[in-house]
Backbone as a chain_set.jsonl record, in Angstrom:
{"seq": "MNSNPRSPLKAALAVELARAGMTQRELARLLGVPPTTLSTWLSGAHPAPPDLPSRISTAMGLERSLLPTPEIREGPDRATSHGATRAFGEVN", "coords": {"N": [[11.494, -98.396, 2.752], [10.538, -95.554, 0.802], [7.249, -94.893, 0.55], [5.936, -93.081, -1.261], [7.245, -92.303, -3.599], [7.699, -90.068, -5.452], [8.83, -87.784, -3.645], [8.341, -84.136, -2.064], [10.581, -82.993, -1.711], [12.17, -84.04, -3.918], [10.951, -83.777, -5.703], [10.642, -80.648, -6.148], [13.548, -80.339, -6.797], [13.994, -81.525, -9.163], [12.332, -79.396, -10.513], [13.602, -77.702, -9.987], [16.468, -78.388, -11.206], [15.869, -78.777, -13.739], [15.427, -76.211, -14.737], [18.156, -75.17, -14.615], [19.72, -76.974, -16.264], [20.783, -79.352, -15.499], [21.876, -82.296, -14.878], [20.72, -84.708, -12.229], [23.109, -86.553, -11.734], [25.3, -84.301, -12.072], [25.231, -82.757, -10.711], [25.058, -84.646, -7.806], [27.983, -85.177, -8.333], [28.94, -82.423, -7.448], [28.236, -82.213, -5.377], [29.472, -84.008, -4.179], [29.598, -86.766, -3.839], [28.645, -90.525, -4.391], [26.641, -90.406, -7.437], [24.404, -92.372, -7.365], [24.267, -92.256, -4.379], [23.309, -90.269, -3.936], [20.636, -90.521, -5.519], [19.103, -92.623, -3.818], [18.839, -91.202, -1.217], [16.851, -89.389, -2.328], [14.779, -90.638, -3.263], [14.339, -91.895, -1.105], [14.585, -94.428, -0.392], [16.978, -94.427, 1.299], [17.958, -92.38, 4.436], [17.906, -89.468, 3.941], [20.675, -86.617, 4.569], [19.843, -84.278, 6.906], [21.054, -81.671, 6.021], [20.649, -81.498, 3.389], [19.289, -80.338, 1.71], [20.154, -77.693, 2.162], [22.853, -77.924, 1.158], [22.417, -79.117, -1.333], [20.967, -76.486, -2.579], [23.001, -74.315, -1.725], [25.19, -75.399, -3.921], [24.188, -75.421, -6.215], [23.38, -72.946, -6.26], [21.081, -72.058, -5.129], [18.243, -69.983, -3.658], [17.793, -71.091, -0.665], [14.961, -71.941, 0.306], [13.809, -72.665, -1.724], [14.083, -75.508, -1.663], [12.439, -78.346, -0.161], [12.478, -79.496, 3.422], [14.001, -82.859, 3.815], [12.182, -85.742, 5.096], [12.563, -86.934, 8.215], [13.827, -90.101, 9.272], [13.159, -91.525, 12.656], [15.473, -93.374, 14.431], [17.574, -96.606, 14.16], [18.392, -96.73, 11.69], [18.996, -94.332, 10.657], [20.834, -92.137, 9.053], [23.79, -92.272, 9.367], [23.955, -95.009, 9.32], [23.671, -95.76, 6.843], [26.357, -94.295, 5.643], [25.462, -92.079, 4.814], [26.685, -89.517, 6.555], [29.317, -89.991, 6.485], [29.801, -89.564, 3.795], [29.719, -87.153, 4.04], [31.974, -86.196, 5.177], [32.449, -86.078, 7.507], [33.641, -88.277, 10.932], [32.856, -91.256, 11.414]], "CA": [[11.152, -97.707, 1.719], [9.357, -94.632, 1.106], [5.698, -95.184, -0.13], [5.862, -91.715, -2.049], [8.777, -92.033, -5.014], [7.788, -88.463, -5.388], [8.859, -86.849, -2.332], [8.408, -83.06, -2.06], [12.319, -82.623, -2.123], [12.488, -85.078, -5.311], [9.984, -82.993, -7.22], [11.676, -79.668, -5.994], [14.933, -80.569, -7.261], [13.941, -81.779, -10.578], [12.296, -78.399, -11.47], [15.004, -76.343, -10.38], [17.46, -79.084, -11.729], [15.341, -78.981, -15.387], [15.909, -75.046, -14.966], [19.831, -74.814, -14.654], [20.189, -77.702, -17.643], [21.876, -79.501, -14.899], [21.153, -83.524, -14.56], [21.291, -85.789, -10.988], [24.826, -86.9, -11.489], [25.98, -83.547, -12.143], [24.461, -82.88, -9.208], [26.028, -85.471, -7.129], [29.756, -84.606, -8.487], [29.392, -80.995, -7.063], [27.647, -82.474, -3.607], [30.932, -85.058, -3.811], [28.816, -88.631, -3.085], [28.063, -91.211, -5.461], [25.029, -90.469, -8.128], [23.616, -93.833, -6.298], [23.828, -92.094, -3.05], [21.951, -89.364, -4.24], [19.715, -90.576, -5.86], [18.719, -93.465, -3.082], [18.423, -90.185, -0.762], [15.659, -88.502, -3.119], [13.673, -91.764, -3.26], [13.552, -92.701, 0.312], [14.929, -95.457, -0.012], [17.951, -94.555, 2.909], [17.55, -91.251, 4.992], [18.797, -88.598, 3.913], [20.847, -85.878, 5.665], [18.873, -82.966, 7.4], [21.401, -80.165, 5.91], [20.798, -82.181, 2.078], [18.711, -79.606, 0.831], [21.096, -76.514, 2.634], [24.097, -78.272, 0.532], [22.076, -78.503, -3.081], [21.26, -75.02, -2.562], [24.26, -74.117, -2.301], [26.01, -76.524, -4.898], [22.942, -74.994, -7.297], [23.146, -71.441, -6.032], [19.373, -72.058, -4.983], [17.224, -70.128, -2.812], [17.61, -72.279, 0.044], [13.632, -71.907, 0.477], [12.737, -73.522, -3.004], [13.845, -77.002, -1.767], [11.603, -78.731, 1.598], [13.496, -80.195, 4.392], [13.89, -83.877, 3.767], [11.65, -86.454, 6.531], [14.211, -87.386, 8.932], [13.36, -91.21, 10.518], [14.098, -92.248, 13.423], [16.126, -95.189, 14.837], [19.304, -96.924, 13.51], [18.735, -96.397, 10.378], [19.63, -92.617, 10.244], [21.807, -91.423, 7.56], [25.288, -92.645, 9.795], [24.28, -96.345, 9.072], [24.088, -95.822, 5.28], [27.489, -93.845, 4.809], [25.739, -90.452, 4.817], [27.778, -88.876, 7.091], [30.589, -90.02, 5.951], [29.504, -88.833, 2.395], [30.035, -85.126, 3.957], [33.252, -85.199, 5.772], [32.266, -86.571, 9.445], [34.155, -89.491, 10.966], [31.723, -91.921, 13.009]], "C": [[10.158, -96.818, 1.632], [8.276, -95.171, 0.462], [5.511, -94.114, -1.181], [7.286, -91.492, -2.898], [8.286, -90.807, -5.202], [7.443, -87.432, -4.411], [8.912, -85.034, -2.727], [9.83, -82.212, -2.839], [12.806, -82.954, -3.635], [11.912, -84.046, -6.141], [10.374, -81.639, -7.247], [12.443, -79.815, -6.849], [14.973, -80.377, -9.222], [13.018, -80.489, -11.024], [13.63, -77.57, -11.383], [16.553, -76.999, -11.266], [17.281, -78.626, -13.655], [16.036, -77.144, -15.571], [17.303, -74.076, -15.455], [20.043, -76.226, -15.398], [20.974, -78.491, -16.827], [21.034, -80.696, -14.516], [22.095, -84.022, -13.025], [22.205, -85.631, -10.49], [25.866, -85.853, -11.342], [26.074, -83.341, -10.661], [25.459, -83.251, -7.897], [27.576, -85.205, -7.215], [29.482, -83.514, -7.459], [28.889, -81.309, -5.256], [28.933, -83.516, -2.943], [30.091, -86.227, -3.078], [28.075, -88.85, -4.58], [26.626, -90.831, -6.066], [24.148, -91.392, -7.497], [22.995, -93.063, -4.808], [22.838, -91.244, -3.17], [20.695, -89.854, -4.101], [18.788, -92.123, -4.448], [18.177, -92.104, -1.828], [17.162, -89.908, -1.317], [14.492, -89.334, -3.112], [13.515, -92.169, -2.011], [13.799, -93.88, 0.394], [16.144, -95.247, 0.862], [17.302, -92.925, 2.822], [18.571, -89.927, 4.376], [19.656, -87.319, 4.715], [20.199, -85.034, 6.048], [19.32, -82.022, 6.49], [21.462, -81.061, 4.084], [20.262, -80.938, 1.455], [19.46, -77.838, 0.646], [22.275, -76.939, 1.637], [23.744, -78.161, -0.636], [21.833, -77.205, -3.592], [22.219, -74.388, -3.034], [25.392, -74.349, -3.097], [25.079, -75.839, -5.995], [23.003, -73.358, -7.093], [22.189, -70.857, -5.642], [19.158, -70.827, -3.936], [17.32, -71.454, -2.071], [15.757, -72.933, 0.57], [12.635, -72.361, -0.463], [13.085, -75.066, -2.767], [13.14, -77.132, -0.041], [12.741, -79.118, 1.932], [12.905, -81.923, 3.762], [12.951, -84.567, 4.865], [12.894, -86.66, 6.911], [13.428, -89.198, 10.269], [13.91, -90.957, 11.356], [14.481, -93.542, 13.896], [17.028, -95.712, 14.136], [19.406, -96.753, 12.718], [18.781, -95.525, 9.984], [20.451, -93.101, 9.451], [23.088, -91.711, 7.96], [25.382, -94.045, 8.721], [24.39, -96.43, 7.65], [24.904, -94.969, 4.311], [26.978, -92.184, 4.956], [26.253, -89.163, 5.407], [28.804, -88.622, 6.66], [30.642, -89.31, 4.439], [30.133, -87.257, 2.69], [31.199, -84.617, 4.972], [33.496, -85.935, 7.345], [32.827, -88.175, 9.315], [32.823, -90.039, 11.789], [32.718, -92.212, 14.067]], "O": [[9.062, -97.001, 2.162], [8.55, -96.089, -0.311], [4.761, -94.462, -2.093], [8.141, -90.619, -2.741], [9.269, -90.242, -4.721], [6.506, -86.65, -4.256], [9.565, -84.715, -3.721], [10.057, -81.435, -3.766], [13.594, -82.309, -4.326], [12.431, -83.573, -7.152], [10.514, -81.214, -8.394], [12.075, -79.378, -7.94], [15.529, -79.667, -10.06], [12.917, -80.536, -12.25], [14.372, -77.038, -12.208], [17.437, -76.315, -11.781], [18.132, -78.314, -14.489], [16.936, -76.87, -16.366], [17.507, -73.058, -16.117], [20.961, -76.744, -14.762], [22.124, -78.52, -17.264], [19.913, -80.587, -14.02], [23.279, -83.896, -12.711], [22.511, -85.039, -9.455], [26.953, -86.04, -10.795], [26.843, -83.72, -9.778], [26.248, -82.56, -7.253], [28.274, -85.045, -6.214], [29.936, -83.848, -6.365], [29.206, -80.681, -4.246], [29.246, -83.733, -1.773], [30.048, -86.43, -1.864], [27.448, -88.17, -5.393], [25.603, -90.906, -5.386], [23.058, -90.974, -7.109], [21.883, -93.155, -4.287], [21.718, -91.35, -2.669], [19.893, -89.787, -3.17], [17.58, -92.25, -4.652], [16.969, -92.133, -1.593], [16.236, -90.283, -0.599], [13.356, -88.879, -2.978], [12.514, -92.839, -1.754], [13.247, -94.528, 1.283], [16.39, -96.363, 1.321], [16.634, -92.361, 1.955], [19.777, -89.716, 4.505], [19.047, -87.04, 5.748], [19.523, -84.785, 5.05], [18.434, -81.36, 5.952], [22.613, -81.142, 3.654], [20.963, -80.499, 0.543], [19.425, -77.065, -0.312], [22.764, -75.894, 1.208], [24.35, -77.349, -1.334], [22.256, -76.766, -4.661], [22.442, -73.974, -4.172], [26.418, -73.671, -3.034], [25.781, -75.827, -7.006], [22.568, -72.648, -8.0], [22.045, -69.635, -5.621], [20.164, -70.7, -3.238], [17.065, -72.568, -2.529], [15.476, -74.037, 1.036], [11.413, -72.482, -0.385], [12.537, -75.901, -3.487], [13.266, -76.364, 0.912], [13.769, -79.177, 1.258], [11.76, -82.164, 3.378], [12.892, -83.799, 5.825], [13.96, -86.617, 6.296], [12.895, -89.284, 11.376], [14.965, -90.324, 11.334], [13.858, -94.593, 13.746], [17.323, -94.972, 13.198], [20.563, -96.49, 12.389], [18.633, -95.489, 8.762], [20.734, -94.273, 9.202], [23.887, -91.496, 7.049], [26.193, -94.282, 7.826], [25.237, -97.204, 7.206], [24.736, -94.759, 3.11], [27.751, -91.245, 5.148], [26.247, -88.047, 4.888], [29.309, -87.525, 6.422], [31.564, -88.566, 4.106], [30.744, -86.486, 1.95], [31.442, -83.501, 5.432], [34.508, -86.184, 8.001], [32.705, -88.99, 8.401], [32.05, -89.434, 12.533], [32.349, -92.634, 15.163]]}, "num_chains": 1, "name": "protein.A"}
Protein backbone atom coordinates (compact mmCIF):
# COMPACT_ATOMS: atom_id res chain seq x y z
CA MET A 1 0.00 0.00 0.00
CA ASN A 2 1.18 3.50 -0.72
CA SER A 3 2.36 5.35 2.39
CA ASN A 4 1.34 8.67 0.82
CA PRO A 5 -2.46 8.67 0.60
CA ARG A 6 -2.39 11.99 -1.25
CA SER A 7 -0.33 11.07 -4.31
CA PRO A 8 0.54 13.82 -6.81
CA LEU A 9 -1.88 12.30 -9.34
CA LYS A 10 -4.71 12.10 -6.78
CA ALA A 11 -4.09 15.69 -5.63
CA ALA A 12 -4.03 17.07 -9.18
CA LEU A 13 -7.09 15.06 -10.13
CA ALA A 14 -9.04 16.34 -7.11
CA VAL A 15 -8.43 19.91 -8.32
CA GLU A 16 -9.47 19.11 -11.89
CA LEU A 17 -12.57 17.16 -10.81
CA ALA A 18 -13.66 20.12 -8.66
CA ARG A 19 -13.12 22.53 -11.56
CA ALA A 20 -15.18 20.30 -13.83
CA GLY A 21 -17.91 19.74 -11.23
CA MET A 22 -17.38 16.01 -11.67
CA THR A 23 -17.14 13.21 -9.14
CA GLN A 24 -14.60 10.42 -9.09
CA ARG A 25 -17.50 8.01 -9.66
CA GLU A 26 -18.49 9.88 -12.83
CA LEU A 27 -14.90 9.80 -14.04
CA ALA A 28 -14.71 6.05 -13.42
CA ARG A 29 -17.81 5.61 -15.57
CA LEU A 30 -16.21 7.64 -18.38
CA LEU A 31 -13.08 5.51 -18.12
CA GLY A 32 -15.13 2.30 -18.19
CA VAL A 33 -13.86 1.02 -14.85
CA PRO A 34 -15.60 0.39 -11.54
CA PRO A 35 -15.31 3.31 -9.09
CA THR A 36 -13.48 1.04 -6.64
CA THR A 37 -10.83 0.27 -9.26
CA LEU A 38 -10.17 3.95 -9.90
CA SER A 39 -10.07 4.58 -6.17
CA THR A 40 -7.49 1.84 -5.53
CA TRP A 41 -5.31 3.15 -8.36
CA LEU A 42 -5.45 6.71 -7.03
CA SER A 43 -4.80 5.67 -3.43
CA GLY A 44 -1.83 3.54 -4.42
CA ALA A 45 -3.41 0.36 -3.05
CA HIS A 46 -2.95 -1.16 -6.53
CA PRO A 47 -0.61 0.06 -9.26
CA ALA A 48 -2.23 2.35 -11.79
CA PRO A 49 -1.73 1.62 -15.48
CA PRO A 50 0.95 3.91 -16.93
CA ASP A 51 -1.52 5.44 -19.38
CA LEU A 52 -4.03 6.43 -16.69
CA PRO A 53 -3.21 10.17 -16.77
CA SER A 54 -3.61 10.20 -20.56
CA ARG A 55 -6.94 8.38 -20.34
CA ILE A 56 -8.17 10.75 -17.63
CA SER A 57 -7.03 13.78 -19.62
CA THR A 58 -8.86 12.53 -22.70
CA ALA A 59 -12.04 11.69 -20.76
CA MET A 60 -12.09 15.10 -19.06
CA GLY A 61 -10.85 17.15 -22.01
CA LEU A 62 -7.74 18.29 -20.11
CA GLU A 63 -4.22 19.12 -21.19
CA ARG A 64 -2.16 15.99 -20.53
CA SER A 65 0.48 18.06 -18.69
CA LEU A 66 -2.00 18.86 -15.88
CA LEU A 67 -1.79 15.33 -14.48
CA PRO A 68 1.46 13.72 -13.29
CA THR A 69 2.37 10.16 -14.26
CA PRO A 70 1.83 7.65 -11.43
CA GLU A 71 4.74 5.71 -9.98
CA ILE A 72 5.14 2.30 -11.58
CA ARG A 73 6.06 -0.50 -9.21
CA GLU A 74 8.13 -3.31 -10.64
CA GLY A 75 7.47 -6.96 -10.00
CA PRO A 76 4.66 -9.49 -10.15
CA ASP A 77 2.04 -7.12 -8.69
CA ARG A 78 2.09 -4.86 -11.76
CA ALA A 79 -1.26 -3.68 -13.10
CA THR A 80 -2.21 -6.92 -14.84
CA SER A 81 -2.34 -8.86 -11.56
CA HIS A 82 -5.10 -6.53 -10.39
CA GLY A 83 -7.14 -6.47 -13.57
CA ALA A 84 -6.00 -3.02 -14.65
CA THR A 85 -4.96 -4.09 -18.13
CA ARG A 86 -8.17 -6.04 -18.63
CA ALA A 87 -10.18 -3.00 -17.54
CA PHE A 88 -8.79 -1.18 -20.56
CA GLY A 89 -9.70 -3.87 -23.03
CA GLU A 90 -6.49 -5.86 -23.35
CA VAL A 91 -6.46 -9.60 -22.89
CA ASN A 92 -3.94 -11.21 -20.54
